[in-house]
N, C-alpha and C positions, 0 to 999 in steps of 0.2 A: 622639494623634497630636493636639495642643490647636491647632496651624495649620490653620485653618481651605483658608486655598490651597495651604498644603505637603502635606496629604489629601487635595486635586482634583487636582495635579498625579502626587501618586503614585498613586493611582485609574488616570488619566488615561495615565502609563503604561504600567500591568500590560495595562488592555485595549490598546493598540500594540503589548509583546511579542510577542504569537502571530501576529498580522500580520506584524508584520518576520518573523516564523524562517515563515509561510506564504511569501513571494518573498524567502525566504533567497540564491534565485541569482543575484538580482541584485545583493546587497548585499552575498552573501561575504566573509569570515566575520561580518558583524557578525548577522547570523540568528540565529547560534549565543545571544546575548543575549537570545533569548526563553527559555531553559530559567532565568533567573531569576525565574519568574512561580511557581518551585516554594515561595522565600521568604514568598509570602504562602496556605502551606496548613497554618499551626501553629495553626489552630482547626479544621482537619476531624475529622469520626470518624472510625477506620477502620474495616471490618468485618474479621471474623473471617479471610475470604478476605482481604484487604486485605493484611494483617500478616501472613498465611504467605507469602505469595507476594513481598512483600518482604524476608522475612527469609529465604527461598531464593534468589532473586535479591545479596542481598547477600553473602550466601554464597559462591555461586558467583562472584562478583568477587572477594572477597578471596584465595581458593581459586586464580585465576587470576592474580593479583597478585603470587602464590607463587612460581607455577610457573611461567611465562612471560614475556614483555614486558610491560615495565605500558604502557607507550605504549599500544604494539598493542590490550591489554588492554581500557584504556580508552576506546581508539576506537571499540573494537567492540562494548560494553557500550551504552555512548553512540548508539549507530546502533538497535542491539535494544530497548533496554529505555526509551530515554530517553521514549518515549511518557509514561509513567508521572508526569512533570511536568506533563505539562496534563492528564491524569485527576484528579490531584489538584487541581491548579489549578481546572480547571471545578467540581468534584465542591464547591470550596469558595463557590461560587455564583455565582462569573467568569459572563457570557456571552460569546458569540463570532459577531460578525454573518453567519454562514452564508448567510442570503440575500442579503445587501446583494452579499459575496464572490460569491456566484454572478453574480449582475447584472454585477458587474466583470468578470469572466471571460471572459462573454458577448461581449464589446464588448472586449476586450486581445485573446482569440484571433486573433477575426480580422486584426486589425489588425497582429498582429506575422506573420501568415503572409504580408498581403500583403505587408510592408513588406522582410521576406527573399525574399522574391519578386520586388523591384522596384526598391528605391530601396538599402537597406542590405544590406551582404554581414553572414551569419550568420558569418560568424569574427569581427567585431567584437564581436558579441554577449554580452556576459555571461553569459548561462544556457548557450551552446552550450561543449562542451570544445575544448582546442587543435588548432588545425588539423592536427594530427602526427594525427590520430584521425579519419583518412580518412571510417571508414563512419561516422559519425555527416553527414555531407556527402554533397548531391548535386548536386555542376554542373551545369549544363545541365538540370536534371529538378529537378520539385516538390522545394523541400527542407519541409520537415514543422519545424512550430514546436514549441521547446522549453515553452515559457512556466514557469509557476511551477517545477515540478519538474526542471527541467533536462532534461529525460529525454520523449519525445511517451507514451510506455507506462505511465508514473508519471502524468503530467500528466492523459491522458486518462483513466484508470482513478479518478484523486481525481474530474472531474470528472462521471462514471458516479456515485461518491458521494455526491456531492453532490446530483444530479437526482436519487435514490432517498428523501434526505430531507427533501426541501423540497416545502411543497405554494405550486405558483407555477400561473399561468397558461398554457393549452395556449402561446400563442405562446412565453411566457418556455421553456418547457420545446419545443420544436419549434428555437427558436435554440441551447439546448445540445446537444439533438441533433446539428446543422450541427456543431455547433464541433468534438463527436466525431468526425465524418467529416473535416474538417480537421486533425484529426492524423496519420490516414492510420495509425491502430495496431492492429494485430490483437489486442493487450490490453484496446483501448478498445473493442470493436468486441466481443472478445467478451463484457467486461462490462454491453454493453447488454443483450445477448442474455442476458443470465442475469439481468437487472433485468426484461428483456421476461416473461423464462419465471415469477420467483418472484411477480409479479404477477397473475400464470394459473395460478398451481400447481395450485387447486383442480380448474380447468376439464383442462390434462394430467394431473393423475392420473390423472384418471379414463378420459381419451384412452389414456393409457398401457400402464392392465391389459389394452387389445385388444390393444397395439401391440408388449408384450413377447410376448403370448400367439400373436402372428403371428408374429413375429423366434424362439421357439424352436421351434413345428412346420414352420418350413416355412426357416428356417437353411440346412441346404444344396440346398435347391431356389436359393434367393436368392444363394448363394455361387454357384454352379454360373454364374448369368444375368450378374454381373458379373464373372466371371473369363473369361466368354466374349466381355466387351468388348472386351478386349482391352489395358486401361487401366491407366494406372502405378497406381494408385488397386484394387489386388485382392489376395484375402486373402493370398498368399504376402508383398505388398513389404506387409502390415500387420502383417504375426510377423515380418517380417524388421526393421522400424521397431522394434519395443517390445521383441524380442528386441536391439537394440542401443541404445535408450534404457538398458535394465536394466543390458547391457554400461557404458556411458559412466557410471551411476551410482554403480555396485561399483568403477569406478577412484576414485573420488571416495572412498571409504572403505578403499584399500591401507593396509595398516599400522593399522588401527585395532584397537583392544582391545572388553574387553566395557565395559568402563567408559567408555571413550571412547564406545561406543555411547551410551549413557546419558547421561552430561553432555558430550561433546562434547572437543574436542581445539581449543582458540584458534591454535594454532600452522597447524595445516590450512588454515584461510582467511586467513593473512597477506597474503598475494600480493593479494587483493582479495575482497571479500563483497557487493558492489554489484551481483554481472551479473544474467544472466539465467535463473535458477535460486533464488528467493527462500528462501521454507522449506528447498530444500535446505542453500544454503550457513550458513542459520540451523542446522541440525541440526548437521549438519558442526561449525560452533564449541560447540554448548551443548548437542549432545544431544537424544535424542528423550525423555528424559525432561521437559527443559525446554518442548518443543515439546508436549508433551500440557499441561504445566502452563499455558503460555500462549494455547494457544489456547481452554480452558477457563476460563482466567482474564477471557479477552475474552468468551469467547460468554452468560458469567455473570455480565455486565452486560447484554445483550440484554433490549431492551422489544419489545411487539409492534410499536412505531413504530420502532425504530433496530434490529429486526433483518436484515430484506433490507441494508442500506446498510452493516453489518457482516460479516454471509457475502459480500458484493461484495466488500470490503477484501481477506478474508482470502481469495477465490479468486485476485484478481489481484494477488496476494501469491507464487503458484505461478511468476509469470514475473517480473517485476520485483518487488522489494523495497517493492514498493509503501506497507505500514504503516511503515518504517523509515524514508526519506526524510521531514526532519523536517517537507512539509506532511499527510506522512503522518498523521505522528506528532501533531502535532498536533490534525488530523482524527480519529484512531482516540481521543483522550483526550478530545473534544467529545462525539461518540457512546458512549463508556462513562459518562459523568458523567451523561446523560441522565435516569438510572433513578435516579436522588438527586435531580431537580428538577422545576420542572413544564413542561412541553414549551415549547419559544419557537419 
């Protein structure tokens, strides 16, 4: 590009696109333009795993287009594999202002929480669903902010991922933790607990040896004591709950053939795939082979500094599909690409 001004404008545009996508819920559908960053990936060097994974998902896409609804196939493919665009973009050397973004979020999140509980109706916010979806609103009570993820569980989990990957001051760290509590999301709190666990894994691993030993040898006595308390949480209830959840899972796979189990059935998720069981819907649509390859591909990009945030991202997706929402795709792509560049 010979024109230096045009070159600078183009570079600025590409730097802005990931941020536009990160806040897509406020500007939808303009945030979809963030996928244009893939244009800037023509110079990158593909690893063998990159090549094999890309060939695999392209083959999946072509087969599903031939046997299923084209629009539905393209939509689900974008949702589940769109992170590839950002992985390749950041692998090309592009930067992402993760720390600046985190600092902005810990200011914006409390502001949103205050406004939607006082001056502004959440029904009028662009990052909330239509008012007909009453389960998302809490009139007369505390209204959780939905923020950049358009969902409290997604936003809080991504905030924890950011918290786990940045070197920040204690004040900033505590402000981030407060924001997680502002979301009042079980997923966010579980992700925060996992972060605490992984940070102290050596101490916990040693302690676990003694805890497991105690539980194994005194399990009968422990269950008797818990059951004698007459609480809802007892051994019979836990067994019932496990059995109930297993039956729920089996119902989702009703009518599946052996091939469906391996490579999924797109038609099984045509009525919705962004619900509160992220990995289940992925397996339904793309199968256990795709699940194994995807998680292996993601983990193969982990380094000493990115392993914890990547593990939290994968864990959080068991509930809402955190890494498949557009902000999650962008952050996942950035984390995976850090293996090939100097720490930023």
